[in-house]
PASELUM-400229 format. One record per residue (C-alpha): x, y, z; chain; residue in one letter. Coordinates in Angstrom, 1 decimal. Example, Ala and Ser with C-alpha at 12.3 -4.5 7.8 and 13.67 -1.06 7.14 Angstrom:
+--------+--------+--------+--------+---------+
!      u !      v !      w ! cadena ! residuo !
+--------+--------+--------+--------+---------+
!   12.3 !   -4.5 !    7.8 !      A !       a !
!   13.7 !   -1.1 !    7.1 !      A !       s !
+--------+--------+--------+--------+---------+
end
This chain:
+--------+--------+--------+--------+---------+
!      u !      v !      w ! cadena ! residuo !
+--------+--------+--------+--------+---------+
!   -3.3 !  -48.6 !   26.6 !      A !       m !
!   -2.8 !  -45.2 !   24.6 !      A !       f !
!   -5.3 !  -43.4 !   26.5 !      A !       w !
!   -3.9 !  -44.1 !   30.2 !      A !       s !
!   -0.6 !  -43.3 !   29.4 !      A !       t !
!   -0.7 !  -40.3 !   26.6 !      A !       t !
!   -2.6 !  -37.1 !   27.0 !      A !       t !
!   -4.0 !  -35.3 !   24.1 !      A !       f !
!   -1.4 !  -32.4 !   24.9 !      A !       a !
!    1.3 !  -34.9 !   25.0 !      A !       d !
!    0.5 !  -36.2 !   21.7 !      A !       a !
!    0.5 !  -32.6 !   20.3 !      A !       g !
!    3.7 !  -31.8 !   22.0 !      A !       t !
!    5.2 !  -35.4 !   20.4 !      A !       q !
!    4.1 !  -34.6 !   16.9 !      A !       q !
!    5.5 !  -31.0 !   17.0 !      A !       i !
!    8.7 !  -32.3 !   18.3 !      A !       d !
!    8.9 !  -35.1 !   15.6 !      A !       s !
!    8.9 !  -32.6 !   13.0 !      A !       v !
!   11.4 !  -30.2 !   14.7 !      A !       l !
!   13.9 !  -32.8 !   15.3 !      A !       l !
!   14.1 !  -33.9 !   11.7 !      A !       d !
!   16.2 !  -31.4 !   10.9 !      A !       v !
!   17.1 !  -32.3 !    7.3 !      A !       d !
!   13.4 !  -32.2 !    6.2 !      A !       t !
!   12.2 !  -29.3 !    8.5 !      A !       l !
!   10.7 !  -26.4 !    6.6 !      A !       t !
!    8.3 !  -23.8 !    7.5 !      A !       l !
!    5.5 !  -24.9 !    5.3 !      A !       e !
!    6.0 !  -28.6 !    6.8 !      A !       k !
!    5.4 !  -27.0 !   10.1 !      A !       l !
!    2.3 !  -24.9 !    9.1 !      A !       l !
!    0.8 !  -28.3 !    7.6 !      A !       d !
!    0.7 !  -29.7 !   11.2 !      A !       v !
!   -2.9 !  -29.8 !   12.3 !      A !       t !
!   -1.7 !  -29.1 !   16.3 !      A !       v !
!    0.2 !  -26.2 !   15.4 !      A !       l !
!   -2.0 !  -23.4 !   16.9 !      A !       l !
!   -2.8 !  -25.2 !   19.9 !      A !       e !
!    1.1 !  -25.8 !   20.7 !      A !       q !
!    1.9 !  -22.1 !   19.9 !      A !       c !
!   -1.2 !  -21.2 !   22.6 !      A !       r !
!    0.3 !  -23.5 !   25.0 !      A !       q !
!    3.8 !  -21.9 !   24.5 !      A !       g !
!    5.8 !  -24.8 !   23.3 !      A !       h !
!    9.4 !  -23.5 !   23.7 !      A !       r !
!   11.4 !  -25.1 !   20.9 !      A !       r !
!    8.7 !  -24.4 !   18.4 !      A !       l !
!    8.3 !  -20.5 !   19.5 !      A !       l !
!   12.0 !  -20.2 !   19.2 !      A !       e !
!   12.0 !  -21.6 !   15.5 !      A !       y !
!    8.9 !  -19.7 !   14.6 !      A !       l !
!   10.2 !  -16.4 !   16.1 !      A !       q !
!   13.6 !  -16.4 !   14.5 !      A !       s !
!   14.2 !  -13.8 !   12.2 !      A !       p !
!   14.5 !  -15.7 !    9.1 !      A !       e !
!   10.8 !  -17.6 !   10.0 !      A !       q !
!    9.3 !  -14.4 !   10.8 !      A !       l !
!   10.3 !  -12.7 !    7.6 !      A !       h !
!    9.2 !  -15.8 !    5.8 !      A !       a !
!    5.7 !  -15.7 !    7.5 !      A !       m !
!    5.2 !  -12.0 !    7.1 !      A !       l !
!    5.9 !  -12.8 !    3.3 !      A !       d !
!    2.8 !  -15.2 !    3.3 !      A !       y !
!    0.4 !  -12.2 !    4.3 !      A !       i !
!    2.2 !   -9.3 !    2.4 !      A !       t !
!    2.9 !  -10.7 !   -1.3 !      A !       v !
!    0.4 !  -12.0 !   -3.7 !      A !       e !
!    0.4 !  -15.8 !   -4.1 !      A !       p !
!    1.7 !  -17.1 !   -7.5 !      A !       s !
!   -0.9 !  -17.7 !   -9.9 !      A !       k !
!    0.4 !  -21.1 !  -10.5 !      A !       d !
!   -1.1 !  -22.4 !   -7.2 !      A !       i !
!   -4.5 !  -23.8 !   -7.5 !      A !       p !
!   -7.0 !  -21.2 !   -6.1 !      A !       v !
!   -8.0 !  -23.5 !   -3.3 !      A !       s !
!   -4.8 !  -23.4 !   -2.0 !      A !       s !
!   -3.5 !  -20.2 !   -2.8 !      A !       q !
!   -4.0 !  -18.4 !    0.7 !      A !       y !
!   -3.7 !  -21.7 !    2.9 !      A !       k !
!   -0.4 !  -20.7 !    4.5 !      A !       y !
!   -1.4 !  -17.1 !    4.6 !      A !       a !
!   -4.3 !  -17.9 !    6.6 !      A !       n !
!   -2.2 !  -20.1 !    9.1 !      A !       i !
!    0.5 !  -17.8 !    9.2 !      A !       v !
!   -2.0 !  -14.8 !   10.5 !      A !       c !
!   -3.6 !  -17.3 !   13.1 !      A !       e !
!   -0.1 !  -18.4 !   14.3 !      A !       v !
!    1.0 !  -14.4 !   14.5 !      A !       l !
!   -2.0 !  -13.7 !   16.7 !      A !       t !
!   -1.7 !  -16.5 !   18.8 !      A !       s !
!    0.8 !  -15.6 !   21.3 !      A !       e !
!    1.7 !  -12.5 !   23.0 !      A !       i !
!    5.5 !  -12.9 !   22.2 !      A !       s !
!    4.8 !  -12.7 !   18.5 !      A !       f !
!    3.8 !   -9.1 !   18.8 !      A !       a !
!    6.6 !   -8.3 !   20.9 !      A !       e !
!    9.1 !   -9.7 !   18.2 !      A !       k !
!    7.2 !   -7.9 !   15.4 !      A !       i !
!    8.0 !   -4.2 !   17.3 !      A !       v !
!   11.4 !   -5.3 !   18.2 !      A !       a !
!   12.9 !   -5.7 !   14.8 !      A !       g !
!   15.9 !   -4.0 !   14.0 !      A !       v !
!   15.2 !   -0.7 !   12.5 !      A !       e !
!   11.3 !   -1.6 !   12.4 !      A !       y !
!   12.2 !   -4.2 !    9.8 !      A !       e !
!    9.1 !   -6.3 !   10.7 !      A !       y !
!    6.7 !   -3.3 !   11.1 !      A !       l !
!    8.2 !   -1.8 !    8.0 !      A !       h !
!    7.1 !   -5.0 !    6.1 !      A !       k !
!    3.6 !   -5.0 !    7.3 !      A !       l !
!    3.2 !   -1.2 !    6.4 !      A !       f !
!    4.9 !   -1.5 !    3.2 !      A !       n !
!    2.1 !   -3.7 !    2.0 !      A !       f !
!   -0.2 !   -0.5 !    1.7 !      A !       f !
!    2.5 !    1.2 !   -0.1 !      A !       k !
!    2.9 !   -1.6 !   -2.8 !      A !       q !
!   -0.9 !   -1.3 !   -3.5 !      A !       k !
!   -1.2 !    2.5 !   -4.0 !      A !       t !
!   -2.7 !    2.3 !   -7.7 !      A !       e !
!   -4.6 !   -0.9 !   -7.6 !      A !       l !
!   -7.4 !   -2.1 !   -4.9 !      A !       p !
!   -5.8 !   -3.8 !   -2.1 !      A !       l !
!   -6.4 !   -7.7 !   -1.9 !      A !       n !
!   -9.2 !   -7.6 !    0.6 !      A !       p !
!   -7.9 !  -11.1 !    2.2 !      A !       l !
!   -4.5 !  -10.1 !    2.3 !      A !       l !
!   -5.4 !   -6.8 !    3.7 !      A !       a !
!   -7.5 !   -8.4 !    6.6 !      A !       s !
!   -4.6 !  -10.5 !    7.4 !      A !       y !
!   -2.3 !   -7.7 !    7.7 !      A !       v !
!   -4.6 !   -5.3 !    9.8 !      A !       c !
!   -5.3 !   -8.2 !   12.0 !      A !       r !
!   -1.6 !   -8.8 !   12.9 !      A !       v !
!   -1.3 !   -5.0 !   13.3 !      A !       l !
!   -4.6 !   -4.9 !   15.5 !      A !       n !
!   -3.2 !   -7.7 !   17.5 !      A !       d !
!    0.2 !   -5.5 !   18.0 !      A !       v !
!   -1.6 !   -2.5 !   19.6 !      A !       i !
!   -4.7 !   -4.5 !   21.3 !      A !       t !
!   -3.7 !   -5.3 !   25.0 !      A !       r !
!   -4.5 !   -9.0 !   26.0 !      A !       k !
!   -5.9 !  -10.0 !   29.1 !      A !       h !
!   -2.9 !  -11.7 !   30.2 !      A !       d !
!   -0.3 !   -9.1 !   28.8 !      A !       q !
!    1.6 !   -6.9 !   31.3 !      A !       n !
!    1.0 !   -3.3 !   31.2 !      A !       w !
!    5.0 !   -2.8 !   30.5 !      A !       y !
!    5.1 !   -5.0 !   27.3 !      A !       s !
!    1.8 !   -3.6 !   25.9 !      A !       y !
!    3.4 !    0.1 !   26.6 !      A !       k !
!    6.3 !   -0.8 !   24.8 !      A !       v !
!    4.5 !   -2.2 !   21.9 !      A !       n !
!    2.3 !    0.8 !   21.4 !      A !       t !
!    5.4 !    3.1 !   21.9 !      A !       i !
!    7.3 !    1.3 !   19.0 !      A !       r !
!    4.2 !    1.4 !   16.6 !      A !       v !
!    4.0 !    5.0 !   17.3 !      A !       l !
!    7.8 !    5.5 !   16.8 !      A !       g !
!    7.6 !    3.8 !   13.4 !      A !       y !
!    4.9 !    5.8 !   12.4 !      A !       i !
!    6.2 !    9.2 !   13.2 !      A !       i !
!    9.8 !    8.3 !   12.0 !      A !       e !
!    9.1 !    6.3 !    9.1 !      A !       s !
!   10.3 !    7.9 !    5.6 !      A !       d !
!    6.7 !    7.0 !    4.2 !      A !       t !
!    3.7 !    8.8 !    4.7 !      A !       d !
!    2.0 !    6.2 !    6.8 !      A !       v !
!   -1.3 !    8.1 !    7.3 !      A !       i !
!   -1.4 !    8.8 !    3.5 !      A !       e !
!   -0.9 !    5.1 !    2.7 !      A !       l !
!   -3.9 !    4.0 !    5.1 !      A !       l !
!   -6.3 !    7.0 !    4.1 !      A !       l !
!   -5.7 !    5.9 !    0.4 !      A !       t !
!   -7.1 !    2.5 !    1.1 !      A !       h !
!  -10.1 !    3.4 !    3.5 !      A !       l !
!  -12.4 !    1.7 !    0.9 !      A !       g !
!  -11.0 !   -1.7 !    2.5 !      A !       t !
!  -13.0 !   -2.7 !    5.4 !      A !       t !
!  -10.2 !   -4.0 !    7.5 !      A !       s !
!   -8.1 !   -1.1 !    6.8 !      A !       v !
!  -10.7 !    1.4 !    8.1 !      A !       c !
!  -10.9 !   -0.8 !   11.3 !      A !       d !
!   -7.3 !   -0.5 !   11.8 !      A !       f !
!   -7.4 !    3.3 !   11.6 !      A !       v !
!  -10.3 !    3.2 !   14.2 !      A !       y !
!   -8.5 !    1.1 !   16.5 !      A !       k !
!   -5.1 !    2.7 !   16.2 !      A !       l !
!   -6.8 !    6.4 !   17.2 !      A !       t !
!   -9.1 !    5.1 !   19.3 !      A !       m !
!   -8.5 !    1.8 !   21.4 !      A !       d !
!   -4.8 !    2.7 !   22.5 !      A !       i !
!   -5.1 !    2.1 !   26.2 !      A !       k !
!   -2.2 !    4.0 !   27.5 !      A !       e !
!   -3.3 !    7.6 !   27.7 !      A !       q !
!    0.1 !    9.4 !   27.3 !      A !       d !
!    1.2 !    7.3 !   24.2 !      A !       t !
!   -2.7 !    8.0 !   22.6 !      A !       r !
!   -2.2 !   11.6 !   23.4 !      A !       n !
!    1.3 !   11.8 !   21.7 !      A !       n !
!    0.0 !   10.3 !   18.7 !      A !       l !
!   -3.2 !   12.3 !   18.3 !      A !       l !
!   -1.0 !   15.5 !   18.9 !      A !       e !
!    1.2 !   14.0 !   16.1 !      A !       w !
!   -1.9 !   13.1 !   13.8 !      A !       f !
!   -3.4 !   16.8 !   14.2 !      A !       n !
!   -0.1 !   18.5 !   13.3 !      A !       k !
!   -0.3 !   16.0 !   10.1 !      A !       a !
!   -3.8 !   17.4 !    9.6 !      A !       d !
!   -5.1 !   13.7 !    9.8 !      A !       f !
!   -9.1 !   14.8 !   10.2 !      A !       v !
!   -8.7 !   17.4 !    7.0 !      A !       q !
!   -7.2 !   14.8 !    5.1 !      A !       r !
!   -9.5 !   12.4 !    5.9 !      A !       l !
!  -12.4 !   14.6 !    4.9 !      A !       m !
!  -10.6 !   15.6 !    1.5 !      A !       s !
!  -11.0 !   11.8 !    0.4 !      A !       r !
!  -14.9 !   12.7 !   -0.2 !      A !       m !
!  -13.4 !   14.5 !   -3.4 !      A !       g !
!  -12.0 !   11.3 !   -4.9 !      A !       m !
!  -14.1 !    9.1 !   -7.3 !      A !       r !
!  -14.2 !    6.2 !   -5.5 !      A !       d !
!  -17.5 !    5.0 !   -3.8 !      A !       a !
!  -15.9 !    2.7 !   -1.2 !      A !       e !
!  -13.5 !    5.4 !    0.0 !      A !       v !
!  -16.5 !    7.6 !    0.4 !      A !       h !
!  -18.4 !    4.6 !    2.3 !      A !       e !
!  -15.5 !    3.9 !    4.4 !      A !       g !
!  -15.0 !    8.0 !    5.7 !      A !       v !
!  -18.7 !    7.9 !    6.3 !      A !       d !
!  -18.3 !    4.8 !    8.5 !      A !       r !
!  -15.1 !    5.9 !   10.4 !      A !       l !
!  -16.4 !    9.5 !   10.9 !      A !       v !
!  -19.6 !    7.9 !   12.6 !      A !       n !
!  -17.9 !    5.6 !   14.5 !      A !       d !
!  -15.8 !    8.2 !   15.9 !      A !       y !
!  -18.7 !   10.3 !   16.8 !      A !       l !
!  -20.7 !    7.4 !   18.5 !      A !       d !
!  -17.7 !    6.6 !   20.4 !      A !       a !
!  -17.4 !   10.2 !   21.7 !      A !       f !
!  -20.9 !   10.1 !   22.5 !      A !       r !
!  -21.0 !    7.2 !   24.7 !      A !       e !
!  -18.0 !    8.3 !   26.3 !      A !       a !
!  -18.9 !   12.1 !   27.2 !      A !       l !
!  -20.6 !   12.2 !   30.3 !      A !       s !
!  -23.1 !   15.2 !   30.7 !      A !       p !
!  -21.4 !   16.3 !   33.8 !      A !       s !
!  -18.1 !   17.0 !   32.3 !      A !       l !
!  -17.1 !   20.5 !   31.0 !      A !       d !
!  -17.0 !   19.3 !   27.0 !      A !       r !
!  -15.1 !   22.7 !   26.2 !      A !       a !
!  -12.2 !   21.7 !   28.3 !      A !       s !
!  -12.2 !   18.0 !   28.6 !      A !       n !
!  -13.3 !   16.9 !   25.0 !      A !       a !
!  -11.0 !   14.5 !   23.1 !      A !       d !
!   -8.4 !   16.2 !   20.6 !      A !       p !
!   -9.7 !   14.1 !   17.6 !      A !       l !
!  -13.4 !   15.0 !   18.5 !      A !       f !
!  -12.4 !   18.7 !   18.6 !      A !       l !
!  -10.8 !   18.4 !   15.3 !      A !       a !
!  -13.7 !   16.5 !   14.0 !      A !       l !
!  -16.2 !   19.3 !   15.1 !      A !       t !
!  -14.3 !   22.2 !   13.7 !      A !       s !
!  -15.4 !   24.4 !   11.2 !      A !       p !
!  -12.2 !   23.9 !    9.6 !      A !       k !
!  -13.2 !   20.2 !    9.0 !      A !       t !
!  -16.5 !   21.1 !    7.9 !      A !       m !
!  -15.2 !   23.6 !    5.3 !      A !       e !
!  -12.7 !   20.9 !    4.0 !      A !       v !
!  -15.7 !   18.3 !    3.7 !      A !       l !
!  -17.9 !   20.6 !    1.8 !      A !       l !
!  -15.4 !   21.9 !   -0.4 !      A !       s !
!  -14.4 !   18.0 !   -1.5 !      A !       a !
!  -18.0 !   17.4 !   -2.0 !      A !       m !
!  -19.0 !   20.5 !   -4.3 !      A !       f !
!  -16.1 !   22.3 !   -5.5 !      A !       d !
!  -15.8 !   20.3 !   -8.7 !      A !       h !
!  -17.2 !   20.9 !  -12.2 !      A !       s !
!  -19.3 !   17.3 !  -11.8 !      A !       v !
!  -20.4 !   16.3 !   -8.5 !      A !       v !
!  -20.0 !   12.8 !   -7.7 !      A !       c !
!  -23.1 !   10.8 !   -6.7 !      A !       e !
!  -21.5 !    8.8 !   -3.8 !      A !       s !
!  -19.7 !   11.9 !   -2.5 !      A !       s !
!  -23.0 !   13.6 !   -2.2 !      A !       i !
!  -24.7 !   10.5 !   -0.7 !      A !       k !
!  -22.1 !    9.6 !    1.9 !      A !       y !
!  -20.9 !   13.3 !    2.5 !      A !       g !
!  -24.3 !   14.4 !    3.4 !      A !       l !
!  -24.5 !   11.6 !    5.8 !      A !       n !
!  -21.1 !   12.8 !    7.4 !      A !       i !
!  -22.3 !   16.6 !    7.6 !      A !       v !
!  -25.4 !   15.2 !    9.4 !      A !       a !
!  -23.6 !   13.5 !   11.7 !      A !       a !
!  -21.3 !   16.6 !   12.5 !      A !       l !
!  -24.2 !   18.7 !   12.9 !      A !       m !
!  -25.5 !   16.6 !   15.9 !      A !       g !
!  -27.7 !   14.0 !   14.2 !      A !       i !
!  -26.7 !   10.5 !   15.6 !      A !       p !
!  -26.5 !    7.8 !   13.0 !      A !       k !
!  -29.1 !    5.9 !   14.4 !      A !       k !
!  -31.6 !    9.0 !   14.1 !      A !       q !
!  -30.4 !    9.3 !   10.6 !      A !       q !
!  -31.7 !    5.6 !    9.8 !      A !       q !
!  -34.7 !    5.8 !   12.0 !      A !       s !
!  -38.0 !    5.1 !   10.3 !      A !       v !
!  -41.2 !    7.0 !   11.5 !      A !       v !
!  -44.0 !    4.6 !   12.4 !      A !       q !
!  -46.8 !    6.6 !   12.2 !      A !       k !
!  -47.1 !    8.6 !    8.7 !      A !       s !
!  -47.9 !   11.9 !   10.7 !      A !       w !
!  -45.2 !   11.7 !   13.0 !      A !       a !
!  -42.2 !   14.0 !   12.5 !      A !       p !
!  -38.5 !   13.7 !   12.7 !      A !       i !
!  -37.5 !   15.4 !   15.8 !      A !       y !
!  -33.8 !   15.6 !   16.9 !      A !       c !
!  -33.7 !   15.5 !   20.8 !      A !       s !
!  -31.3 !   17.9 !   22.4 !      A !       p !
!  -27.9 !   17.7 !   20.9 !      A !       q !
!  -25.5 !   15.5 !   22.8 !      A !       d !
!  -22.5 !   17.2 !   21.2 !      A !       i !
!  -21.5 !   20.7 !   20.9 !      A !       t !
!  -21.8 !   22.3 !   17.5 !      A !       v !
!  -20.1 !   25.4 !   16.7 !      A !       d !
!  -22.3 !   28.2 !   15.1 !      A !       p !
!  -19.9 !   28.5 !   12.6 !      A !       e !
!  -20.5 !   24.9 !   11.1 !      A !       v !
!  -24.2 !   25.6 !   10.7 !      A !       h !
!  -23.6 !   28.9 !    8.8 !      A !       k !
!  -21.1 !   27.0 !    6.5 !      A !       l !
!  -23.6 !   24.3 !    6.0 !      A !       v !
!  -26.4 !   26.9 !    5.1 !      A !       a !
!  -24.1 !   28.6 !    2.8 !      A !       s !
!  -24.2 !   25.3 !    0.3 !      A !       r !
!  -27.8 !   25.1 !    0.0 !      A !       f !
!  -27.7 !   26.7 !   -3.1 !      A !       s !
!  -25.3 !   23.9 !   -4.5 !      A !       s !
!  -27.8 !   21.4 !   -3.0 !      A !       l !
!  -30.8 !   23.1 !   -5.0 !      A !       y !
!  -28.9 !   23.2 !   -8.1 !      A !       n !
!  -28.4 !   19.3 !   -7.9 !      A !       i !
!  -32.0 !   18.8 !   -7.1 !      A !       l !
!  -33.0 !   20.9 !  -10.4 !      A !       c !
!  -30.9 !   18.5 !  -12.5 !      A !       t !
!  -32.7 !   15.4 !  -13.4 !      A !       e !
!  -30.7 !   12.2 !  -13.6 !      A !       p !
!  -30.3 !   10.7 !  -17.1 !      A !       k !
!  -31.1 !    7.4 !  -18.1 !      A !       g !
!  -33.8 !    5.0 !  -19.5 !      A !       k !
!  -37.5 !    5.3 !  -18.6 !      A !       i !
!  -38.1 !    3.1 !  -15.6 !      A !       m !
!  -40.8 !    0.4 !  -16.3 !      A !       i !
!  -42.9 !   -0.3 !  -12.6 !      A !       l !
!  -45.6 !   -2.0 !  -11.5 !      A !       t !
!  -48.0 !    0.9 !  -12.3 !      A !       y !
!  -46.7 !    1.8 !  -15.7 !      A !       g !
!  -43.7 !    3.9 !  -17.1 !      A !       e !
!  -41.9 !    6.2 !  -14.7 !      A !       a !
!  -41.3 !    9.7 !  -16.9 !      A !       q !
!  -39.3 !   11.2 !  -14.1 !      A !       f !
!  -36.4 !    9.9 !  -12.1 !      A !       r !
!  -35.5 !   10.9 !   -8.7 !      A !       v !
!  -32.6 !    9.4 !   -8.4 !      A !       g !
!  -30.4 !    8.3 !   -5.5 !      A !       t !
!  -28.4 !   11.5 !   -5.0 !      A !       m !
!  -31.7 !   13.5 !   -5.2 !      A !       r !
!  -33.4 !   11.2 !   -2.9 !      A !       l !
!  -30.1 !   11.6 !   -0.4 !      A !       s !
!  -30.5 !   15.3 !   -0.5 !      A !       i !
!  -34.3 !   15.2 !    0.4 !      A !       a !
!  -33.5 !   13.0 !    3.3 !      A !       k !
!  -31.0 !   15.4 !    4.4 !      A !       f !
!  -33.0 !   18.5 !    4.3 !      A !       f !
!  -35.5 !   16.3 !    6.4 !      A !       a !
!  -32.6 !   15.7 !    9.2 !      A !       q !
!  -31.8 !   19.6 !    9.1 !      A !       v !
!  -35.5 !   20.5 !    9.5 !      A !       s !
!  -35.4 !   18.2 !   12.5 !      A !       s !
!  -33.0 !   20.7 !   14.4 !      A !       l !
!  -36.0 !   23.2 !   14.1 !      A !       r !
!  -33.3 !   25.9 !   13.5 !      A !       d !
!  -35.4 !   29.2 !   11.8 !      A !       p !
!  -32.1 !   29.9 !    9.8 !      A !       t !
!  -32.1 !   26.5 !    8.1 !      A !       f !
!  -35.7 !   27.0 !    7.4 !      A !       i !
!  -35.1 !   30.5 !    5.8 !      A !       e !
!  -32.3 !   29.4 !    3.7 !      A !       e !
!  -34.3 !   26.5 !    2.3 !      A !       m !
!  -37.1 !   28.9 !    1.5 !      A !       i !
!  -34.8 !   31.7 !   -0.1 !      A !       d !
!  -32.8 !   29.2 !   -2.2 !      A !       n !
!  -36.0 !   27.7 !   -3.2 !      A !       g !
!  -35.3 !   24.3 !   -2.0 !      A !       v !
!  -38.8 !   23.9 !   -0.4 !      A !       l !
!  -40.6 !   25.0 !   -3.3 !      A !       r !
!  -38.8 !   22.4 !   -5.7 !      A !       y !
!  -39.3 !   19.8 !   -3.4 !      A !       l !
!  -42.8 !   20.2 !   -3.2 !      A !       i !
!  -42.8 !   20.5 !   -7.1 !      A !       f !
!  -40.8 !   17.0 !   -7.0 !      A !       m !
!  -43.6 !   15.7 !   -4.7 !      A !       f !
!  -46.4 !   16.0 !   -7.1 !      A !       w !
!  -44.1 !   15.3 !  -10.2 !      A !       q !
!  -43.2 !   11.8 !   -8.8 !      A !       n !
!  -46.5 !   10.6 !   -7.6 !      A !       q !
!  -45.2 !    7.0 !   -6.5 !      A !       w !
!  -42.2 !    7.7 !   -4.9 !      A !       n !
!  -42.9 !    6.9 !   -1.2 !      A !       g !
!  -39.3 !    7.7 !    0.0 !      A !       f !
!  -39.5 !   11.1 !   -1.4 !      A !       l !
!  -42.9 !   11.8 !   -0.1 !      A !       h !
!  -41.9 !   10.7 !    3.3 !      A !       r !
!  -39.0 !   12.7 !    3.5 !      A !       d !
!  -40.9 !   15.9 !    2.3 !      A !       i !
!  -43.8 !   15.0 !    4.8 !      A !       e !
!  -41.3 !   15.3 !    7.3 !      A !       r !
!  -39.8 !   18.7 !    6.5 !      A !       i !
!  -43.2 !   20.4 !    6.5 !      A !       l !
!  -44.3 !   19.1 !    9.6 !      A !       l !
!  -41.0 !   19.8 !   11.2 !      A !       n !
!  -41.8 !   23.5 !   10.1 !      A !       i !
!  -45.3 !   23.4 !   11.2 !      A !       l !
!  -44.1 !   22.0 !   15.0 !      A !       l !
!  -41.4 !   24.4 !   15.5 !      A !       m !
!  -41.3 !   26.0 !   18.9 !      A !       p !
!  -42.8 !   29.3 !   17.3 !      A !       s !
!  -45.9 !   27.7 !   15.7 !      A !       r !
!  -46.7 !   31.1 !   14.2 !      A !       n !
!  -43.1 !   31.1 !   12.6 !      A !       a !
!  -43.6 !   27.8 !   11.0 !      A !       g !
!  -47.1 !   28.8 !    9.6 !      A !       i !
!  -45.6 !   32.0 !    8.1 !      A !       k !
!  -42.7 !   30.0 !    6.3 !      A !       f !
!  -45.5 !   27.7 !    4.7 !      A !       v !
!  -47.5 !   30.5 !    3.9 !      A !       s !
!  -44.6 !   32.2 !    2.1 !      A !       n !
!  -44.2 !   29.1 !    0.3 !      A !       l !
!  -47.3 !   28.8 !   -1.0 !      A !       l !
+--------+--------+--------+--------+---------+
end
């Protein structure tokens, strides 16, 4: 019987062999239609891998994931082969080795050129996910991959990035609004296991002002890019918090990327991108303030925390990262700009709520600013409190408190600000601040 003479593996091998041996009708598409293709790739079918890894077929497969499909193809089938190709290229270590071994980086160039072709239009998110998945596979070490092979792959990718005539950093930063690109940038800078290679990469990134150029993206009029920068920076800081041990001398052992992120120069570039415009961008302020809070040592999870008891203040536990005092000065110097935004009521139609008409609108941007000041007050730094009072921020927030009687989000943040002031280490100082305010 069939079951006693032929195993499933043998049946799959025979099916692939029958397609490969039919030279007259053999095409890449015909091979991609075989249901056992991926299984045979993972099992290391020699003839199959030799065919797929030939220069002609590798270029054809990369075209599927880097070139928009024809509109004449039915929508349900437009990305069929692109999906299969992506699975094939990430199914076996030898594909990554072939991609980086191309003459004059021909395969890497085709992958990175995908970002160059779309500098004016949003990236196709599906194709971008395929391209980034293949690139991630090249720089990620598999459990069965030897160290030499992995090191050669990462060195080749680093060599392409440095030697390329195209500014690869600029291409990647332009498309940070695409989630898969954001993930690839993180993996490229954080997940390379070979330390010497990663140090060389970060050294080159620092010379290319990677962090400053990342922060300057907050000056773009693109909410998705702003969200991507916010996510990337917070992912960096979360990773550094986990990696840094309290017993380490952080001044000498900190990661170069971490030092660049927490430098006053980076904060200055970020604040300039947010505020130095004739008309501020709402999403830039919203996500930018999240980044500012993170760089000041307020963890992301604490930024998003919800107080269970109405009387409980937000209190930031002792900072787990070292913050340069100059960074605090730069942030405090922008309180006047935040006050001006607070005083500008958003335009729009009167909102109809369950209790009636909302005559005054708070708006997402002003609510984000109130939340930011609540986070800043959790540091319980007298300098910040004095700046908030001197610039009229606290007085105007209290005015907004009474003006918007039914906005619970606003009330919660203002309540936290006042409680954090009253519960400062020096209670007399807190009481004095409030008495001067009132």
